N, C-alpha and C positions, 0 to 999 in steps of 0.2 A: 612679411608673410605671416599667415596664420598657422594653426596646428595642422590643418589639412594639406597644406602645401608641402612638397618634399623639401627637406632641408638641404641646403647647399653643402653644409659641413655636418658630418655625423655627430659632432660634439654639441651642436645646437638642437639636436633632436630630443624631444621629451620622451621619457620612458617611465613606465609604471613599475612599482615594486611593492612588496609587502614587508613591513618592518617587523621587529621582534615582538611587538604588541599585537600583531595581526591586523594592523591598519593598512589599507591600500593607500600608497603615496605616489606622488609624481614629482620628478625632478629632471634636470637636464642630464644627458648622458655623461657629460664631462664631470658633473658633480656626483655621479653615482658611487665611485670608489670612496670618496670622502664621507658620504652619507652612510654607506654600508659599514664603514669603519666606526663611525659614531654609534651606529646601531649595535654593532658587536660589543662596544664598550658598555653600552647601556645594558645589554643582555648579561654581561659578566658581572656588572655592579649590582644588578637587581637581584634581590633575594626574595623568596616567597614570603609574603607578609600576611598577617592575619586578616588584613583588609580584603585580600583576594579570596577569602573563604566564602563559600556559599552560605546562605542563611541557615540551612540545615546543619552544616558542619560547625558554624559558630554557636548555634543553639546547643548542639551535642557537647561542645567544649565547655560551655557555661554550665550545662547540666552535670557534667563530670566534676567540675570545680565545686559546684554546690554540694554534690554528694560527698566529696572529700571533706568539705567544711562541716557538713552534718555529722560525718563519722568522727571528725576531730572534736566536735562539740559533745558528742555522746561519750567520747573517751575522757573529756574534761569534766564530766559530771561530778567527779570526786572533789574538784576544786571548790572553794567557797564561792557562792554566788555574790557578785558585787554589781555596781551600777554598769549599765551598758553605755558605751561611749560611741560617738559618731564614727571614729576611725574603724570600729569593729563592724559597722554597718555598710561601709563603702563598697565592699566586695570587689575591689580592683577597678572601680569605675574611674574613667578618665575625665576629670572636670577641672577647670581652672577656677580656683577660689580667689577671692578678692585680697586686697592688701592687708586687711585686718585678720585674715585667717591664720591660725597657728596650729600646726599638726602636733597635738600632744601625743605622748607615748601612751600605749595601751597598758603598759606596766604601771600599776597604781603608785609605787614609790617614785619612779621617775616622773610620772605625771604630776605628783604633788610637788616635787622639786622644781619642775618647769613652771608650775602655776605660782609657786612662791617667788621664783626669780622674776616672773612676769609682773606680779603684784609689786615687788620691790622696785622694778624699773618704772612702773606706773607711778608709784609714790615719788620717786626721784624726779620724774618729769613734772609732776604737779608742783613739787617744791620749787624746782628751777623756774617754772612758769610764774609762780607766785612771786618769787624773788625778782624776776625780770620786770614784772608789772609794777612792783613797788619802786624799783629803780627808775622806771619810766615816769611814774607819778612824781617822784622827787625831782627829776630833770624838768618835767613840765611845770612844777610849782616854782622852781628856781627861775625858769625862763619867764614865767608870768610875773614874778617879783621884779626881775630886771626890766621887763617891758613897762611895768607900772612906774618904776623909778624914772625911766626915760620919759614917760608921759608927764610925770610931775615936773621934771626939769624943764620940758618944753613949755608947759603951762606957765611956770614961773618966769621964764625968759620972754615969752610972748605977751604976758599979761602984766 
C-alpha cells in the first residue's frame, strides 16, 4: 500500500511533526515517541551560539569589541611604542594556521625567550642533521670499500 491507502495498523501510519529546529518532518507513528525524545534531548543540549546571530547582531558585537580595543589602545598611549606583532592584529579571528606557525607572546620579554628557545632548537636540529649525514656518509664509504674488496677478490679468483 501507498501513503494514500488507509493503514491497517495505526502504527504503520505516517505522521508529520515539527522538530525543535522548526523543520517539518515525517515519520511512522510508532517511531514518533522515540523521535520526539531525541528532539527534546537536542533542544536541551543546544545552547544559543554566535553562529545563530543575525548579521546585524554579529556586526554590532564586532563594533563593540573594536570600540573596546580602541579605548584600550588610547589608555595604553603612555606605554612605549614598540613593534606591532601579528598576534595583536588577529582581533579574535578564527583561522587554522599551518604546522610551521608558532603563536609568540605579545609580551616582549616572553617573546624574546620563546624566540631564543626556538633558535636554540633550530640549531640543535641542524647539528643533529649534520651529524646524521656524516654518519651515513661514513657507512656508505665503508660499504663501498667492502664491495670493492669483494669485486677484487672475485676478479683474482676468476682471472
